[in-house]
Structures are given as structure tokens and as C-alpha cells.
C-alpha positions as CSV (number, residue, x, y, z in Angstrom):
1,M,13.9,-55.2,-19.2
2,A,14.5,-52.2,-17.0
3,R,14.7,-51.1,-13.4
4,V,12.7,-48.1,-12.2
5,I,14.3,-46.3,-9.3
6,N,13.0,-43.4,-7.3
7,R,16.1,-41.2,-7.1
8,T,14.5,-38.8,-4.6
9,R,13.7,-41.5,-2.0
10,N,16.3,-44.1,-3.0
11,T,13.6,-46.8,-3.4
12,T,12.9,-49.3,-6.2
13,L,9.5,-49.2,-8.0
14,A,10.3,-52.1,-10.3
15,D,13.3,-54.3,-10.9
16,R,11.8,-56.2,-13.9
17,A,9.8,-53.6,-15.9
18,E,9.2,-54.2,-19.6
19,V,9.6,-51.3,-22.0
20,A,6.9,-50.5,-24.5
21,D,8.5,-48.1,-27.0
22,N,6.9,-49.0,-30.4
23,V,3.4,-49.0,-31.8
24,W,2.8,-52.7,-31.2
25,T,4.1,-52.9,-27.6
26,R,2.5,-49.6,-26.6
27,G,-0.8,-50.7,-28.1
28,K,-0.8,-54.0,-26.3
29,G,0.4,-52.7,-22.9
30,L,-0.8,-55.0,-20.1
31,L,-3.7,-56.5,-22.1
32,G,-4.2,-60.2,-21.7
33,R,-2.4,-60.5,-18.4
34,R,-3.9,-61.7,-15.1
35,G,-1.7,-59.4,-13.1
36,L,1.7,-57.9,-12.4
37,S,4.1,-59.6,-10.0
38,E,5.8,-57.7,-7.3
39,G,8.8,-56.0,-8.9
40,G,7.2,-56.0,-12.3
41,G,6.0,-53.1,-14.4
42,L,5.7,-51.5,-17.8
43,V,7.3,-48.3,-19.0
44,I,5.4,-46.9,-21.9
45,E,7.2,-44.2,-24.0
46,P,6.0,-41.9,-25.4
47,C,2.8,-41.7,-23.5
48,S,0.7,-39.1,-21.7
49,S,-2.5,-40.9,-20.9
50,I,-3.6,-44.5,-20.3
51,H,-6.8,-46.6,-19.9
52,T,-7.5,-49.9,-18.2
53,F,-10.2,-51.1,-20.7
54,F,-10.1,-54.9,-21.0
55,M,-7.7,-55.3,-18.1
56,A,-8.4,-57.7,-15.3
57,F,-6.6,-56.0,-12.4
58,P,-5.9,-52.6,-10.9
59,I,-2.6,-50.7,-11.4
60,D,-0.6,-47.8,-10.0
61,I,0.6,-45.3,-12.6
62,A,3.3,-42.7,-12.5
63,F,3.2,-40.0,-15.2
64,V,6.8,-38.8,-15.8
65,A,8.3,-35.8,-17.6
66,R,11.3,-36.0,-19.9
67,D,13.7,-35.0,-17.0
68,G,12.4,-37.9,-14.8
69,R,10.1,-35.7,-12.6
70,V,6.9,-37.4,-11.6
71,V,4.1,-35.1,-12.7
72,T,1.2,-36.9,-11.2
73,T,0.2,-40.4,-10.0
74,A,-2.8,-42.6,-10.0
75,H,-3.2,-45.3,-7.3
76,A,-5.0,-48.6,-7.8
77,L,-6.8,-47.5,-11.0
78,Q,-9.5,-50.1,-11.5
79,P,-10.2,-52.0,-14.7
80,W,-12.4,-50.2,-17.3
81,R,-11.3,-46.7,-16.3
82,L,-9.6,-43.8,-18.1
83,G,-6.5,-42.6,-16.3
84,P,-5.8,-38.9,-15.9
85,F,-4.3,-36.9,-18.8
86,A,-1.1,-35.3,-17.7
87,R,0.5,-32.4,-19.6
88,K,4.3,-32.3,-20.3
89,V,4.6,-36.0,-19.7
90,R,7.1,-38.1,-21.7
91,Y,6.3,-41.6,-20.4
92,V,4.2,-43.5,-17.9
93,V,5.2,-46.3,-15.5
94,E,2.5,-48.9,-14.8
95,L,3.0,-50.9,-11.6
96,P,1.2,-53.4,-9.4
97,A,-1.4,-51.7,-7.2
98,G,0.3,-50.5,-4.0
99,A,3.8,-50.1,-5.5
100,L,3.7,-46.3,-5.4
101,A,2.7,-46.2,-1.7
102,K,5.3,-48.9,-0.9
103,S,8.1,-47.0,-2.5
104,G,6.8,-43.6,-1.2
105,T,6.6,-42.2,-4.7
106,V,4.7,-38.9,-5.0
107,A,4.6,-36.0,-7.5
108,D,7.8,-34.1,-7.9
109,D,10.0,-37.1,-7.1
110,Y,12.5,-38.0,-9.8
111,L,12.7,-41.5,-11.4
112,D,15.5,-43.2,-13.2
113,I,15.0,-45.9,-15.8
114,L,18.1,-48.2,-15.8
115,P,18.9,-51.4,-17.5
116,A,17.7,-54.5,-15.5
117,E,20.4,-56.3,-13.7
118,P,21.2,-59.6,-15.3
119,V,19.8,-62.7,-13.7
120,A,22.3,-65.3,-12.8
121,P,21.7,-68.7,-14.3
122,A,20.5,-71.4,-11.9
123,A,23.2,-73.6,-10.4
124,R,23.2,-77.2,-11.8
125,P,23.5,-80.0,-9.3
């Protein structure tokens, strides 16, 4: 798990993003899910284009260069669509629809992918 932080605006895009960094996890992506919870997301690396075929919900996408600069974004991309192809992109961040606007993230902002903060175990009565 990872946190996705907008360094430029000091906002959080996701605090519980999964990382898809092998052929199996990149291929599966968000398929088979009913949605993404607030604070959830998926970082796909390497990746320069995405699609929402067979998905059941819209997503926001940030296309990010190797240095963390957001190259372009797509807002609320509906199911059964091709996302834009972005040149010089190293990874994409898929988020719940509305997350980019909520965080104020736009092209030329810089993102950081950090380890997720550990979840404290629930207190026992």
C-alpha cells in the first residue's frame, strides 16, 4: 500500500493506494471491483495509457512522469472508454471520480508516492 501526495499543493490524493507493478497486477488493475473507496487508489507502473473496459464505475486518472510531474489528467473517465495516451509518462494513478478536483491536482503539479502509514490494531475491550 502507498500514499499519493500532491507535493505542489500539500494535499493527499490517496492514503491507501495499491501498487500494480508486475504483469499480473497491472493486467488486472481495477477489474472486478464495484468501486474505489475515498482515499483508495491504484498506482500502475510502468504505464502510459489506460482503459476502463469491463469496469463498473468512473475514475480519475493522473499520468505522471518519472520525476513525479503530472503530465495530464482525466476526470471521471466513464466505463468502456479509452483513456488518453500520454508521452513521457512513467506511471498512472487511478482514483475515485472527483479525487483530482478535491485535491486540486492539475498538470505540472508534482506527486510523491510514499509508503502507507501503518494502521493501528483495534483496541480490545
